[in-house]
C-alpha positions, 0 to 999 in steps of 0.5 A: 725226617730227623730219624732218617737223617740220623740213620744216614749220619750213622751209616756215613760214619761207619763207611768213613771209619772203614775207608780211613782204616783201609787207607795207606798210612806212612808205614803201609796199610791195608791199601797195599794189600788190595793193590797187589790183588787187583792189577787193573787199578794200581796203587796210585789209583787206589789211593786216589779213590780212597782219598776222594771217597774220604772227602766225599763222605766228609762232605756228606757228613757235614751236609747231613749234620746241618740238615739234622740240626734243621729238622730237630723236633722242637717243643713249640706250641704242642708242649703244654708245660711240665707236670710240676707247673700244672700242679702249682697252677691247680693248687687253690689259693686258700691252701697257699695262703696258710704258709707264712711268706717270711721267717719270723724275726728273731727276738733281740735280747739285750744283756744287762 
């Protein structure tokens, strides 16, 4: 399920990038080119459609991100532990007892 949601998030992001690039900026963008080619929808309707599409995709992205965080695979009881921890537990006590637990104290010499 997490993989499906991740693919959907990626798809929504690509669509959002495309819609934002098509929108009319202050100096005129790609939306002005579309308005002259299509006389059924005017410039105003094209702008409204792109703005609604942007908000819809932003909302969808928000919902998908929240869903993705809910479906993140967790370790839980299925994970047995790390290999290092297993090696430590398998080490016999007799081997571990051969090492000193602390460094020997340095001999104090007095200068006479």
